[in-house]
C-alpha angles and dihedrals in degrees: 000000000000125000091250089059090051090052092050092052095047090049088069084085093044094115090055091045089053089052096049103033091246131145119283097205110024121108085235119059093225112036101189115348134026131049140212122214103218090182095057096037101037109012089244116140105155147019096272094053090047093053091047091052091058089076085077086079086077103025106029134113093309089073087081092068106022092099092047093055091044092053095044091054091055104040130092111230091257092049091049093055090049090051092052091053092058097052129095114243097264094051092042090056090052092048092049089051090051091051092051094049103036094092091063103038104023124209091326086079114174098341090112089069089066096038094052093049092050088053088051090052093050093051092047090047089058088054090050091049093239093121132017127236094260091054091047093050093050093048088047089057087059089054090047093055090055094044092052092046093055103032135044102201144015087256094059091043093052090045090053089051093050093048089050091051091049091056092045090052088057099038095108096048123104119246099271094042092047092057090051095046094047089059090054098048094096089069097039110129101236094042089055090047091055092051093044094048093047091052092046101040108022110032094088091042093054091054089060092048107057114201092239095048108148109255126200111233106207124192116266114275114257088233093070115098119250110265095028112157113268 
């Protein structure tokens, strides 16, 4: 696997790197300075817990809206309005959010929020010594397969991440407050920082890493435990 392929895979966590001032292309999330306490932030203290957490790539926070994006992509406008009328308030709010954001992220919806964070965990796990670089790269190819299935560009992938973060920011709000806060997420400080840092630090990088860059798909390393998420 060439260095450019490595860089593409590590850029799956680029939105998180933009948030935390981390490297976009290093095997380790922080190359020189900075640290992330996975125990405090994620409840992860060892290799086994890290590998178990990767299942969130398929069953994480995006599950809340996957159905909404799926239905919106398949409904005529009149059918969509009929669907909204049948939903309880919480589901209707989620479906309306999906409808407003679909044009930017497509049917992948907010899955990128989970995929990018799993990439972040893998790169931090290399730093912790819980997995080696070969294991991280192979697991990253599993994330890449999902990202390319659901998104068609870095732009739509980053949009999916941002929409997922917006929902996560509002996840503890009650119904009325959530509707209000979702409308304000475009001006939220950290969301704006991510976008600004991506434009400043990653725009040129993304042009050298086309979304459809051919990626070598190696066999899983023998060192990975049987049953590891893939």
